[in-house]
mmCIF file as Biopython writes it, N, C-alpha, C and O atoms, coordinates in Angstrom:
data_model
#
loop_
_atom_site.group_PDB
_atom_site.id
_atom_site.type_symbol
_atom_site.label_atom_id
_atom_site.label_alt_id
_atom_site.label_comp_id
_atom_site.label_asym_id
_atom_site.label_entity_id
_atom_site.label_seq_id
_atom_site.pdbx_PDB_ins_code
_atom_site.Cartn_x
_atom_site.Cartn_y
_atom_site.Cartn_z
_atom_site.occupancy
_atom_site.B_iso_or_equiv
_atom_site.auth_seq_id
_atom_site.auth_asym_id
_atom_site.pdbx_PDB_model_num
ATOM 1   N N  . MET A ? 1  ? 90.553  99.748  86.211  1.0 0.0 1  A 1 
ATOM 2   C CA . MET A ? 1  ? 91.849  100.342 86.759  1.0 0.0 1  A 1 
ATOM 3   C C  . MET A ? 1  ? 92.947  99.505  86.620  1.0 0.0 1  A 1 
ATOM 4   O O  . MET A ? 1  ? 92.785  98.325  86.930  1.0 0.0 1  A 1 
ATOM 5   N N  . ARG A ? 2  ? 94.206  99.930  86.155  1.0 0.0 2  A 1 
ATOM 6   C CA . ARG A ? 2  ? 95.253  99.159  86.398  1.0 0.0 2  A 1 
ATOM 7   C C  . ARG A ? 2  ? 95.892  99.025  87.607  1.0 0.0 2  A 1 
ATOM 8   O O  . ARG A ? 2  ? 95.452  99.645  88.575  1.0 0.0 2  A 1 
ATOM 9   N N  . GLU A ? 3  ? 96.973  98.234  87.727  1.0 0.0 3  A 1 
ATOM 10  C CA . GLU A ? 3  ? 97.543  97.844  88.943  1.0 0.0 3  A 1 
ATOM 11  C C  . GLU A ? 3  ? 98.033  99.264  89.761  1.0 0.0 3  A 1 
ATOM 12  O O  . GLU A ? 3  ? 98.466  100.217 89.113  1.0 0.0 3  A 1 
ATOM 13  N N  . VAL A ? 4  ? 97.938  99.300  91.001  1.0 0.0 4  A 1 
ATOM 14  C CA . VAL A ? 4  ? 98.336  100.274 91.783  1.0 0.0 4  A 1 
ATOM 15  C C  . VAL A ? 4  ? 99.932  100.323 91.773  1.0 0.0 4  A 1 
ATOM 16  O O  . VAL A ? 4  ? 100.645 99.388  92.135  1.0 0.0 4  A 1 
ATOM 17  N N  . ALA A ? 5  ? 100.377 101.545 91.309  1.0 0.0 5  A 1 
ATOM 18  C CA . ALA A ? 5  ? 101.818 101.859 91.112  1.0 0.0 5  A 1 
ATOM 19  C C  . ALA A ? 5  ? 102.101 103.275 91.354  1.0 0.0 5  A 1 
ATOM 20  O O  . ALA A ? 5  ? 101.122 104.003 91.521  1.0 0.0 5  A 1 
ATOM 21  N N  . ARG A ? 6  ? 103.356 103.828 91.404  1.0 0.0 6  A 1 
ATOM 22  C CA . ARG A ? 6  ? 103.739 105.035 91.735  1.0 0.0 6  A 1 
ATOM 23  C C  . ARG A ? 6  ? 103.156 105.922 90.776  1.0 0.0 6  A 1 
ATOM 24  O O  . ARG A ? 6  ? 102.696 106.967 91.238  1.0 0.0 6  A 1 
ATOM 25  N N  . ASP A ? 7  ? 103.076 105.741 89.569  1.0 0.0 7  A 1 
ATOM 26  C CA . ASP A ? 7  ? 102.542 106.658 88.712  1.0 0.0 7  A 1 
ATOM 27  C C  . ASP A ? 7  ? 101.025 106.709 88.412  1.0 0.0 7  A 1 
ATOM 28  O O  . ASP A ? 7  ? 100.614 107.354 87.448  1.0 0.0 7  A 1 
ATOM 29  N N  . VAL A ? 8  ? 100.224 106.057 89.204  1.0 0.0 8  A 1 
ATOM 30  C CA . VAL A ? 8  ? 98.884  106.038 89.213  1.0 0.0 8  A 1 
ATOM 31  C C  . VAL A ? 8  ? 98.269  107.236 89.932  1.0 0.0 8  A 1 
ATOM 32  O O  . VAL A ? 8  ? 98.849  107.577 90.964  1.0 0.0 8  A 1 
ATOM 33  N N  . ARG A ? 9  ? 97.338  107.838 89.611  1.0 0.0 9  A 1 
ATOM 34  C CA . ARG A ? 9  ? 96.631  108.856 90.242  1.0 0.0 9  A 1 
ATOM 35  C C  . ARG A ? 9  ? 95.880  108.442 91.429  1.0 0.0 9  A 1 
ATOM 36  O O  . ARG A ? 9  ? 95.011  107.570 91.449  1.0 0.0 9  A 1 
ATOM 37  N N  . VAL A ? 10 ? 96.313  109.181 92.468  1.0 0.0 10 A 1 
ATOM 38  C CA . VAL A ? 10 ? 95.519  108.779 93.795  1.0 0.0 10 A 1 
ATOM 39  C C  . VAL A ? 10 ? 94.078  108.784 93.538  1.0 0.0 10 A 1 
ATOM 40  O O  . VAL A ? 10 ? 93.424  107.823 93.942  1.0 0.0 10 A 1 
ATOM 41  N N  . GLY A ? 11 ? 93.453  109.814 92.870  1.0 0.0 11 A 1 
ATOM 42  C CA . GLY A ? 11 ? 91.968  109.974 92.730  1.0 0.0 11 A 1 
ATOM 43  C C  . GLY A ? 11 ? 91.534  108.819 91.965  1.0 0.0 11 A 1 
ATOM 44  O O  . GLY A ? 11 ? 90.508  108.268 92.363  1.0 0.0 11 A 1 
ATOM 45  N N  . ASP A ? 12 ? 92.172  108.305 90.852  1.0 0.0 12 A 1 
ATOM 46  C CA . ASP A ? 12 ? 91.777  107.077 90.365  1.0 0.0 12 A 1 
ATOM 47  C C  . ASP A ? 12 ? 91.722  105.889 91.229  1.0 0.0 12 A 1 
ATOM 48  O O  . ASP A ? 12 ? 90.815  105.081 91.032  1.0 0.0 12 A 1 
ATOM 49  N N  . VAL A ? 13 ? 92.587  105.682 92.167  1.0 0.0 13 A 1 
ATOM 50  C CA . VAL A ? 13 ? 92.684  104.623 93.137  1.0 0.0 13 A 1 
ATOM 51  C C  . VAL A ? 13 ? 91.529  104.812 94.144  1.0 0.0 13 A 1 
ATOM 52  O O  . VAL A ? 13 ? 90.846  103.856 94.509  1.0 0.0 13 A 1 
ATOM 53  N N  . VAL A ? 14 ? 91.327  106.088 94.590  1.0 0.0 14 A 1 
ATOM 54  C CA . VAL A ? 14 ? 90.171  106.242 95.599  1.0 0.0 14 A 1 
ATOM 55  C C  . VAL A ? 14 ? 88.979  106.101 95.038  1.0 0.0 14 A 1 
ATOM 56  O O  . VAL A ? 14 ? 88.104  105.578 95.727  1.0 0.0 14 A 1 
ATOM 57  N N  . HIS A ? 15 ? 88.633  106.559 93.563  1.0 0.0 15 A 1 
ATOM 58  C CA . HIS A ? 15 ? 87.365  106.413 92.970  1.0 0.0 15 A 1 
ATOM 59  C C  . HIS A ? 15 ? 87.192  104.891 92.829  1.0 0.0 15 A 1 
ATOM 60  O O  . HIS A ? 15 ? 86.144  104.359 93.196  1.0 0.0 15 A 1 
ATOM 61  N N  . ALA A ? 16 ? 88.188  104.199 92.311  1.0 0.0 16 A 1 
ATOM 62  C CA . ALA A ? 16 ? 87.945  102.599 92.119  1.0 0.0 16 A 1 
ATOM 63  C C  . ALA A ? 16 ? 87.826  101.939 93.386  1.0 0.0 16 A 1 
ATOM 64  O O  . ALA A ? 16 ? 87.048  100.986 93.439  1.0 0.0 16 A 1 
ATOM 65  N N  . TYR A ? 17 ? 88.423  102.257 94.360  1.0 0.0 17 A 1 
ATOM 66  C CA . TYR A ? 17 ? 88.266  101.592 95.783  1.0 0.0 17 A 1 
ATOM 67  C C  . TYR A ? 17 ? 88.285  102.560 97.025  1.0 0.0 17 A 1 
ATOM 68  O O  . TYR A ? 17 ? 89.208  102.635 97.836  1.0 0.0 17 A 1 
ATOM 69  N N  . PRO A ? 18 ? 87.134  103.278 97.044  1.0 0.0 18 A 1 
ATOM 70  C CA . PRO A ? 18 ? 87.174  104.208 98.102  1.0 0.0 18 A 1 
ATOM 71  C C  . PRO A ? 18 ? 87.475  103.845 99.583  1.0 0.0 18 A 1 
ATOM 72  O O  . PRO A ? 18 ? 87.484  104.706 100.462 1.0 0.0 18 A 1 
ATOM 73  N N  . GLU A ? 19 ? 87.713  102.574 99.811  1.0 0.0 19 A 1 
ATOM 74  C CA . GLU A ? 19 ? 88.287  101.875 101.079 1.0 0.0 19 A 1 
ATOM 75  C C  . GLU A ? 19 ? 89.829  102.255 101.278 1.0 0.0 19 A 1 
ATOM 76  O O  . GLU A ? 19 ? 90.414  102.167 102.357 1.0 0.0 19 A 1 
ATOM 77  N N  . THR A ? 20 ? 90.400  102.690 100.077 1.0 0.0 20 A 1 
ATOM 78  C CA . THR A ? 20 ? 91.839  102.982 100.174 1.0 0.0 20 A 1 
ATOM 79  C C  . THR A ? 20 ? 92.167  104.201 100.914 1.0 0.0 20 A 1 
ATOM 80  O O  . THR A ? 20 ? 93.320  104.433 101.278 1.0 0.0 20 A 1 
ATOM 81  N N  . LYS A ? 21 ? 91.080  105.069 101.168 1.0 0.0 21 A 1 
ATOM 82  C CA . LYS A ? 21 ? 91.285  106.395 101.672 1.0 0.0 21 A 1 
ATOM 83  C C  . LYS A ? 21 ? 91.728  106.140 103.123 1.0 0.0 21 A 1 
ATOM 84  O O  . LYS A ? 21 ? 92.430  107.018 103.627 1.0 0.0 21 A 1 
ATOM 85  N N  . GLU A ? 22 ? 91.459  105.204 103.768 1.0 0.0 22 A 1 
ATOM 86  C CA . GLU A ? 22 ? 92.108  104.847 105.137 1.0 0.0 22 A 1 
ATOM 87  C C  . GLU A ? 22 ? 93.500  104.584 104.974 1.0 0.0 22 A 1 
ATOM 88  O O  . GLU A ? 22 ? 94.242  105.095 105.813 1.0 0.0 22 A 1 
ATOM 89  N N  . ILE A ? 23 ? 94.017  103.884 104.056 1.0 0.0 23 A 1 
ATOM 90  C CA . ILE A ? 23 ? 95.280  103.592 103.875 1.0 0.0 23 A 1 
ATOM 91  C C  . ILE A ? 23 ? 96.257  104.944 103.711 1.0 0.0 23 A 1 
ATOM 92  O O  . ILE A ? 23 ? 97.280  105.188 104.351 1.0 0.0 23 A 1 
ATOM 93  N N  . PHE A ? 24 ? 95.670  105.700 102.723 1.0 0.0 24 A 1 
ATOM 94  C CA . PHE A ? 24 ? 96.357  107.005 102.606 1.0 0.0 24 A 1 
ATOM 95  C C  . PHE A ? 24 ? 96.480  107.795 103.715 1.0 0.0 24 A 1 
ATOM 96  O O  . PHE A ? 24 ? 97.522  108.438 103.846 1.0 0.0 24 A 1 
ATOM 97  N N  . GLU A ? 25 ? 95.546  107.877 104.608 1.0 0.0 25 A 1 
ATOM 98  C CA . GLU A ? 25 ? 95.387  108.487 105.744 1.0 0.0 25 A 1 
ATOM 99  C C  . GLU A ? 25 ? 96.351  107.875 106.812 1.0 0.0 25 A 1 
ATOM 100 O O  . GLU A ? 25 ? 97.069  108.689 107.393 1.0 0.0 25 A 1 
ATOM 101 N N  . GLN A ? 26 ? 96.456  106.735 107.108 1.0 0.0 26 A 1 
ATOM 102 C CA . GLN A ? 26 ? 97.431  106.046 107.729 1.0 0.0 26 A 1 
ATOM 103 C C  . GLN A ? 26 ? 98.959  106.399 107.422 1.0 0.0 26 A 1 
ATOM 104 O O  . GLN A ? 26 ? 99.876  106.297 108.237 1.0 0.0 26 A 1 
ATOM 105 N N  . HIS A ? 27 ? 99.069  106.839 106.075 1.0 0.0 27 A 1 
ATOM 106 C CA . HIS A ? 27 ? 100.470 107.242 105.820 1.0 0.0 27 A 1 
ATOM 107 C C  . HIS A ? 27 ? 100.543 108.753 105.716 1.0 0.0 27 A 1 
ATOM 108 O O  . HIS A ? 27 ? 101.357 109.313 104.981 1.0 0.0 27 A 1 
ATOM 109 N N  . GLU A ? 28 ? 99.655  109.402 106.485 1.0 0.0 28 A 1 
ATOM 110 C CA . GLU A ? 28 ? 99.572  110.797 106.640 1.0 0.0 28 A 1 
ATOM 111 C C  . GLU A ? 28 ? 99.535  111.552 105.252 1.0 0.0 28 A 1 
ATOM 112 O O  . GLU A ? 28 ? 100.247 112.532 105.033 1.0 0.0 28 A 1 
ATOM 113 N N  . MET A ? 29 ? 98.648  111.021 104.328 1.0 0.0 29 A 1 
ATOM 114 C CA . MET A ? 29 ? 98.225  111.695 103.193 1.0 0.0 29 A 1 
ATOM 115 C C  . MET A ? 29 ? 96.655  112.332 103.539 1.0 0.0 29 A 1 
ATOM 116 O O  . MET A ? 29 ? 95.750  111.642 104.010 1.0 0.0 29 A 1 
ATOM 117 N N  . SER A ? 30 ? 96.552  113.534 103.264 1.0 0.0 30 A 1 
ATOM 118 C CA . SER A ? 30 ? 95.295  114.259 103.633 1.0 0.0 30 A 1 
ATOM 119 C C  . SER A ? 30 ? 94.381  114.336 102.272 1.0 0.0 30 A 1 
ATOM 120 O O  . SER A ? 30 ? 94.761  114.146 101.116 1.0 0.0 30 A 1 
ATOM 121 N N  . PHE A ? 31 ? 93.099  114.663 102.727 1.0 0.0 31 A 1 
ATOM 122 C CA . PHE A ? 31 ? 92.317  114.816 101.478 1.0 0.0 31 A 1 
ATOM 123 C C  . PHE A ? 31 ? 91.384  115.961 101.901 1.0 0.0 31 A 1 
ATOM 124 O O  . PHE A ? 31 ? 90.215  116.031 101.521 1.0 0.0 31 A 1 
ATOM 125 N N  . CYS A ? 32 ? 91.985  116.869 102.726 1.0 0.0 32 A 1 
ATOM 126 C CA . CYS A ? 32 ? 91.371  118.078 103.144 1.0 0.0 32 A 1 
ATOM 127 C C  . CYS A ? 32 ? 91.051  119.167 101.948 1.0 0.0 32 A 1 
ATOM 128 O O  . CYS A ? 32 ? 91.560  119.001 100.839 1.0 0.0 32 A 1 
ATOM 129 N N  . ALA A ? 33 ? 90.380  120.035 102.158 1.0 0.0 33 A 1 
ATOM 130 C CA . ALA A ? 33 ? 89.824  120.997 101.077 1.0 0.0 33 A 1 
ATOM 131 C C  . ALA A ? 33 ? 91.220  121.686 100.471 1.0 0.0 33 A 1 
ATOM 132 O O  . ALA A ? 33 ? 91.358  121.899 99.267  1.0 0.0 33 A 1 
ATOM 133 N N  . GLY A ? 34 ? 92.121  121.969 101.355 1.0 0.0 34 A 1 
ATOM 134 C CA . GLY A ? 34 ? 93.392  122.479 100.892 1.0 0.0 34 A 1 
ATOM 135 C C  . GLY A ? 34 ? 94.248  121.583 100.134 1.0 0.0 34 A 1 
ATOM 136 O O  . GLY A ? 34 ? 95.068  121.980 99.307  1.0 0.0 34 A 1 
ATOM 137 N N  . CYS A ? 35 ? 94.044  120.391 100.428 1.0 0.0 35 A 1 
ATOM 138 C CA . CYS A ? 35 ? 94.903  119.427 99.774  1.0 0.0 35 A 1 
ATOM 139 C C  . CYS A ? 35 ? 94.415  118.582 98.509  1.0 0.0 35 A 1 
ATOM 140 O O  . CYS A ? 35 ? 94.960  117.525 98.191  1.0 0.0 35 A 1 
ATOM 141 N N  . TYR A ? 36 ? 93.401  119.108 97.856  1.0 0.0 36 A 1 
ATOM 142 C CA . TYR A ? 36 ? 92.769  118.726 96.924  1.0 0.0 36 A 1 
ATOM 143 C C  . TYR A ? 36 ? 93.545  118.236 95.660  1.0 0.0 36 A 1 
ATOM 144 O O  . TYR A ? 36 ? 93.121  117.358 94.910  1.0 0.0 36 A 1 
ATOM 145 N N  . VAL A ? 37 ? 94.844  118.965 95.492  1.0 0.0 37 A 1 
ATOM 146 C CA . VAL A ? 37 ? 95.710  118.605 94.529  1.0 0.0 37 A 1 
ATOM 147 C C  . VAL A ? 37 ? 96.345  117.131 94.458  1.0 0.0 37 A 1 
ATOM 148 O O  . VAL A ? 37 ? 96.844  116.602 93.464  1.0 0.0 37 A 1 
ATOM 149 N N  . THR A ? 38 ? 96.190  116.523 95.919  1.0 0.0 38 A 1 
ATOM 150 C CA . THR A ? 38 ? 96.620  115.154 95.975  1.0 0.0 38 A 1 
ATOM 151 C C  . THR A ? 38 ? 95.863  114.260 95.103  1.0 0.0 38 A 1 
ATOM 152 O O  . THR A ? 38 ? 96.461  113.360 94.513  1.0 0.0 38 A 1 
ATOM 153 N N  . LEU A ? 39 ? 94.603  114.422 94.966  1.0 0.0 39 A 1 
ATOM 154 C CA . LEU A ? 39 ? 93.573  113.555 94.073  1.0 0.0 39 A 1 
ATOM 155 C C  . LEU A ? 39 ? 94.055  113.593 92.741  1.0 0.0 39 A 1 
ATOM 156 O O  . LEU A ? 39 ? 93.986  112.549 92.094  1.0 0.0 39 A 1 
ATOM 157 N N  . PHE A ? 40 ? 94.569  114.693 92.172  1.0 0.0 40 A 1 
ATOM 158 C CA . PHE A ? 40 ? 94.907  114.735 90.789  1.0 0.0 40 A 1 
ATOM 159 C C  . PHE A ? 40 ? 96.453  114.378 90.402  1.0 0.0 40 A 1 
ATOM 160 O O  . PHE A ? 40 ? 96.853  114.377 89.238  1.0 0.0 40 A 1 
ATOM 161 N N  . SER A ? 41 ? 97.208  114.096 91.450  1.0 0.0 41 A 1 
ATOM 162 C CA . SER A ? 41 ? 98.639  113.733 91.423  1.0 0.0 41 A 1 
ATOM 163 C C  . SER A ? 41 ? 98.910  112.107 91.216  1.0 0.0 41 A 1 
ATOM 164 O O  . SER A ? 41 ? 98.025  111.274 91.408  1.0 0.0 41 A 1 
ATOM 165 N N  . GLU A ? 42 ? 100.001 111.839 90.876  1.0 0.0 42 A 1 
ATOM 166 C CA . GLU A ? 42 ? 100.386 110.418 90.893  1.0 0.0 42 A 1 
ATOM 167 C C  . GLU A ? 42 ? 100.658 110.097 92.512  1.0 0.0 42 A 1 
ATOM 168 O O  . GLU A ? 42 ? 100.951 110.988 93.309  1.0 0.0 42 A 1 
ATOM 169 N N  . ILE A ? 43 ? 100.539 108.906 92.818  1.0 0.0 43 A 1 
ATOM 170 C CA . ILE A ? 43 ? 100.869 108.557 94.205  1.0 0.0 43 A 1 
ATOM 171 C C  . ILE A ? 43 ? 102.192 108.907 94.648  1.0 0.0 43 A 1 
ATOM 172 O O  . ILE A ? 43 ? 102.321 109.290 95.811  1.0 0.0 43 A 1 
ATOM 173 N N  . GLU A ? 44 ? 103.357 108.821 93.770  1.0 0.0 44 A 1 
ATOM 174 C CA . GLU A ? 44 ? 104.800 109.049 94.234  1.0 0.0 44 A 1 
ATOM 175 C C  . GLU A ? 44 ? 104.602 110.776 94.521  1.0 0.0 44 A 1 
ATOM 176 O O  . GLU A ? 44 ? 104.821 111.271 95.627  1.0 0.0 44 A 1 
ATOM 177 N N  . LYS A ? 45 ? 104.213 111.462 93.486  1.0 0.0 45 A 1 
ATOM 178 C CA . LYS A ? 45 ? 104.239 113.127 93.809  1.0 0.0 45 A 1 
ATOM 179 C C  . LYS A ? 45 ? 103.340 113.431 94.824  1.0 0.0 45 A 1 
ATOM 180 O O  . LYS A ? 45 ? 103.632 114.417 95.502  1.0 0.0 45 A 1 
ATOM 181 N N  . ALA A ? 46 ? 102.226 112.778 95.126  1.0 0.0 46 A 1 
ATOM 182 C CA . ALA A ? 46 ? 101.362 113.195 96.228  1.0 0.0 46 A 1 
ATOM 183 C C  . ALA A ? 46 ? 102.016 112.808 97.569  1.0 0.0 46 A 1 
ATOM 184 O O  . ALA A ? 46 ? 101.939 113.487 98.593  1.0 0.0 46 A 1 
ATOM 185 N N  . ALA A ? 47 ? 102.597 111.766 97.457  1.0 0.0 47 A 1 
ATOM 186 C CA . ALA A ? 47 ? 103.554 111.206 98.648  1.0 0.0 47 A 1 
ATOM 187 C C  . ALA A ? 47 ? 104.559 112.255 98.997  1.0 0.0 47 A 1 
ATOM 188 O O  . ALA A ? 47 ? 104.790 112.607 100.154 1.0 0.0 47 A 1 
ATOM 189 N N  . GLY A ? 48 ? 105.172 112.758 97.880  1.0 0.0 48 A 1 
ATOM 190 C CA . GLY A ? 48 ? 106.322 113.842 98.194  1.0 0.0 48 A 1 
ATOM 191 C C  . GLY A ? 48 ? 105.753 115.162 98.584  1.0 0.0 48 A 1 
ATOM 192 O O  . GLY A ? 48 ? 106.499 115.997 99.095  1.0 0.0 48 A 1 
ATOM 193 N N  . TYR A ? 49 ? 104.427 115.430 98.375  1.0 0.0 49 A 1 
ATOM 194 C CA . TYR A ? 49 ? 103.827 116.834 98.720  1.0 0.0 49 A 1 
ATOM 195 C C  . TYR A ? 49 ? 103.663 116.444 100.303 1.0 0.0 49 A 1 
ATOM 196 O O  . TYR A ? 49 ? 103.924 117.312 101.136 1.0 0.0 49 A 1 
ATOM 197 N N  . ALA A ? 50 ? 103.277 115.280 100.680 1.0 0.0 50 A 1 
ATOM 198 C CA . ALA A ? 50 ? 102.702 114.847 101.897 1.0 0.0 50 A 1 
ATOM 199 C C  . ALA A ? 50 ? 103.915 114.673 103.092 1.0 0.0 50 A 1 
ATOM 200 O O  . ALA A ? 50 ? 103.830 114.741 104.319 1.0 0.0 50 A 1 
ATOM 201 N N  . ALA A ? 51 ? 105.017 114.433 102.241 1.0 0.0 51 A 1 
ATOM 202 C CA . ALA A ? 51 ? 106.368 113.993 103.217 1.0 0.0 51 A 1 
ATOM 203 C C  . ALA A ? 51 ? 106.408 112.687 103.769 1.0 0.0 51 A 1 
ATOM 204 O O  . ALA A ? 51 ? 106.883 112.297 104.836 1.0 0.0 51 A 1 
ATOM 205 N N  . VAL A ? 52 ? 105.716 111.960 102.682 1.0 0.0 52 A 1 
ATOM 206 C CA . VAL A ? 52 ? 105.556 110.409 103.132 1.0 0.0 52 A 1 
ATOM 207 C C  . VAL A ? 52 ? 106.889 109.875 103.236 1.0 0.0 52 A 1 
ATOM 208 O O  . VAL A ? 52 ? 107.633 110.064 102.274 1.0 0.0 52 A 1 
ATOM 209 N N  . LYS A ? 53 ? 107.331 109.229 104.254 1.0 0.0 53 A 1 
ATOM 210 C CA . LYS A ? 53 ? 108.758 108.648 104.290 1.0 0.0 53 A 1 
ATOM 211 C C  . LYS A ? 53 ? 108.733 107.204 103.760 1.0 0.0 53 A 1 
ATOM 212 O O  . LYS A ? 53 ? 109.843 106.745 103.491 1.0 0.0 53 A 1 
ATOM 213 N N  . ASP A ? 54 ? 107.709 106.434 103.567 1.0 0.0 54 A 1 
ATOM 214 C CA . ASP A ? 54 ? 107.758 105.053 103.206 1.0 0.0 54 A 1 
ATOM 215 C C  . ASP A ? 54 ? 106.963 104.866 101.983 1.0 0.0 54 A 1 
ATOM 216 O O  . ASP A ? 54 ? 105.950 104.186 102.147 1.0 0.0 54 A 1 
ATOM 217 N N  . VAL A ? 55 ? 107.180 105.306 100.804 1.0 0.0 55 A 1 
ATOM 218 C CA . VAL A ? 55 ? 106.302 105.269 99.496  1.0 0.0 55 A 1 
ATOM 219 C C  . VAL A ? 55 ? 106.208 103.753 99.345  1.0 0.0 55 A 1 
ATOM 220 O O  . VAL A ? 55 ? 105.030 103.406 99.267  1.0 0.0 55 A 1 
ATOM 221 N N  . GLU A ? 56 ? 106.991 102.837 99.284  1.0 0.0 56 A 1 
ATOM 222 C CA . GLU A ? 56 ? 106.935 101.679 99.094  1.0 0.0 56 A 1 
ATOM 223 C C  . GLU A ? 56 ? 106.045 100.887 99.975  1.0 0.0 56 A 1 
ATOM 224 O O  . GLU A ? 56 ? 105.498 99.855  99.584  1.0 0.0 56 A 1 
ATOM 225 N N  . GLY A ? 57 ? 105.904 101.368 101.153 1.0 0.0 57 A 1 
ATOM 226 C CA . GLY A ? 57 ? 105.094 100.756 102.324 1.0 0.0 57 A 1 
ATOM 227 C C  . GLY A ? 57 ? 103.661 101.234 101.856 1.0 0.0 57 A 1 
ATOM 228 O O  . GLY A ? 57 ? 102.717 100.444 101.830 1.0 0.0 57 A 1 
ATOM 229 N N  . LEU A ? 58 ? 103.543 102.510 101.501 1.0 0.0 58 A 1 
ATOM 230 C CA . LEU A ? 58 ? 102.174 103.110 101.148 1.0 0.0 58 A 1 
ATOM 231 C C  . LEU A ? 58 ? 101.529 101.964 100.026 1.0 0.0 58 A 1 
ATOM 232 O O  . LEU A ? 58 ? 100.485 101.333 100.193 1.0 0.0 58 A 1 
ATOM 233 N N  . ILE A ? 59 ? 102.459 101.880 98.826  1.0 0.0 59 A 1 
ATOM 234 C CA . ILE A ? 59 ? 101.973 101.185 97.662  1.0 0.0 59 A 1 
ATOM 235 C C  . ILE A ? 59 ? 101.876 99.601  98.020  1.0 0.0 59 A 1 
ATOM 236 O O  . ILE A ? 59 ? 101.157 98.823  97.394  1.0 0.0 59 A 1 
ATOM 237 N N  . SER A ? 60 ? 102.638 99.265  99.031  1.0 0.0 60 A 1 
ATOM 238 C CA . SER A ? 60 ? 102.412 97.862  99.388  1.0 0.0 60 A 1 
ATOM 239 C C  . SER A ? 60 ? 101.070 97.643  100.038 1.0 0.0 60 A 1 
ATOM 240 O O  . SER A ? 60 ? 100.273 96.748  99.757  1.0 0.0 60 A 1 
ATOM 241 N N  . ASP A ? 61 ? 100.924 98.633  100.992 1.0 0.0 61 A 1 
ATOM 242 C CA . ASP A ? 61 ? 99.579  98.557  101.655 1.0 0.0 61 A 1 
ATOM 243 C C  . ASP A ? 61 ? 98.299  98.768  100.771 1.0 0.0 61 A 1 
ATOM 244 O O  . ASP A ? 61 ? 97.191  98.311  101.052 1.0 0.0 61 A 1 
ATOM 245 N N  . LEU A ? 62 ? 98.595  99.505  99.689  1.0 0.0 62 A 1 
ATOM 246 C CA . LEU A ? 62 ? 97.409  99.730  98.794  1.0 0.0 62 A 1 
ATOM 247 C C  . LEU A ? 62 ? 97.161  98.601  97.950  1.0 0.0 62 A 1 
ATOM 248 O O  . LEU A ? 62 ? 96.005  98.373  97.594  1.0 0.0 62 A 1 
ATOM 249 N N  . LYS A ? 63 ? 98.259  97.748  97.528  1.0 0.0 63 A 1 
ATOM 250 C CA . LYS A ? 63 ? 97.934  96.681  96.716  1.0 0.0 63 A 1 
ATOM 251 C C  . LYS A ? 63 ? 97.591  95.511  97.558  1.0 0.0 63 A 1 
ATOM 252 O O  . LYS A ? 63 ? 96.948  94.614  97.013  1.0 0.0 63 A 1 
ATOM 253 N N  . ARG A ? 64 ? 97.895  95.393  98.706  1.0 0.0 64 A 1 
ATOM 254 C CA . ARG A ? 64 ? 97.252  94.327  99.746  1.0 0.0 64 A 1 
ATOM 255 C C  . ARG A ? 64 ? 95.828  94.600  99.781  1.0 0.0 64 A 1 
ATOM 256 O O  . ARG A ? 64 ? 95.025  93.700  99.534  1.0 0.0 64 A 1 
ATOM 257 N N  . LEU A ? 65 ? 95.469  95.738  100.061 1.0 0.0 65 A 1 
ATOM 258 C CA . LEU A ? 65 ? 93.933  96.022  100.252 1.0 0.0 65 A 1 
ATOM 259 C C  . LEU A ? 65 ? 93.254  95.751  98.891  1.0 0.0 65 A 1 
ATOM 260 O O  . LEU A ? 65 ? 92.273  95.010  98.822  1.0 0.0 65 A 1 
ATOM 261 N N  . VAL A ? 66 ? 93.738  96.304  97.909  1.0 0.0 66 A 1 
ATOM 262 C CA . VAL A ? 66 ? 92.991  96.363  96.518  1.0 0.0 66 A 1 
ATOM 263 C C  . VAL A ? 66 ? 93.071  94.753  96.336  1.0 0.0 66 A 1 
ATOM 264 O O  . VAL A ? 66 ? 91.962  94.284  96.080  1.0 0.0 66 A 1 
ATOM 265 N N  . ALA A ? 67 ? 93.872  94.010  96.389  1.0 0.0 67 A 1 
ATOM 266 C CA . ALA A ? 67 ? 93.754  92.569  96.146  1.0 0.0 67 A 1 
ATOM 267 C C  . ALA A ? 67 ? 92.638  91.898  97.107  1.0 0.0 67 A 1 
ATOM 268 O O  . ALA A ? 67 ? 91.782  91.133  96.663  1.0 0.0 67 A 1 
ATOM 269 N N  . ARG A ? 68 ? 92.718  92.202  98.237  1.0 0.0 68 A 1 
ATOM 270 C CA . ARG A ? 68 ? 91.576  91.529  99.145  1.0 0.0 68 A 1 
ATOM 271 C C  . ARG A ? 68 ? 90.176  92.149  98.700  1.0 0.0 68 A 1 
ATOM 272 O O  . ARG A ? 68 ? 89.194  91.409  98.631  1.0 0.0 68 A 1 
ATOM 273 N N  . LEU A ? 69 ? 90.092  93.377  98.426  1.0 0.0 69 A 1 
ATOM 274 C CA . LEU A ? 69 ? 88.744  93.863  97.760  1.0 0.0 69 A 1 
ATOM 275 C C  . LEU A ? 69 ? 88.343  93.222  96.541  1.0 0.0 69 A 1 
ATOM 276 O O  . LEU A ? 69 ? 87.165  92.913  96.360  1.0 0.0 69 A 1 
ATOM 277 N N  . GLU A ? 70 ? 89.386  92.964  95.552  1.0 0.0 70 A 1 
ATOM 278 C CA . GLU A ? 70 ? 88.976  92.261  94.321  1.0 0.0 70 A 1 
ATOM 279 C C  . GLU A ? 70 ? 88.656  90.809  94.560  1.0 0.0 70 A 1 
ATOM 280 O O  . GLU A ? 70 ? 87.796  90.330  93.820  1.0 0.0 70 A 1 
ATOM 281 N N  . ARG A ? 71 ? 89.254  89.953  95.556  1.0 0.0 71 A 1 
ATOM 282 C CA . ARG A ? 71 ? 88.886  88.707  95.970  1.0 0.0 71 A 1 
ATOM 283 C C  . ARG A ? 71 ? 87.383  88.823  96.405  1.0 0.0 71 A 1 
ATOM 284 O O  . ARG A ? 71 ? 86.585  87.918  96.163  1.0 0.0 71 A 1 
ATOM 285 N N  . ALA A ? 72 ? 87.067  89.866  96.995  1.0 0.0 72 A 1 
ATOM 286 C CA . ALA A ? 72 ? 85.613  89.801  97.713  1.0 0.0 72 A 1 
ATOM 287 C C  . ALA A ? 72 ? 84.736  90.336  96.598  1.0 0.0 72 A 1 
ATOM 288 O O  . ALA A ? 72 ? 83.558  90.395  96.949  1.0 0.0 72 A 1 
ATOM 289 N N  . ARG A ? 73 ? 84.940  90.700  95.488  1.0 0.0 73 A 1 
ATOM 290 C CA . ARG A ? 73 ? 83.952  91.166  94.432  1.0 0.0 73 A 1 
ATOM 291 C C  . ARG A ? 73 ? 83.427  89.839  93.627  1.0 0.0 73 A 1 
ATOM 292 O O  . ARG A ? 73 ? 82.611  89.954  92.712  1.0 0.0 73 A 1 
#
């Protein structure tokens, strides 16, 4: 997977790093049955659907976790 960025699909991130689901949820992005469209959208668009106020913070948190996971692999 390429680096986490605004134009990367949420589903690609979660598929590559399931642990990131917690980060999305901390930023109030849901993965409920009615919100499945989130998985097929780019992070920025999905964040807009969920009214995430701090998209940069979300991306920063995701990058930090992914870097930690990569070091552990």
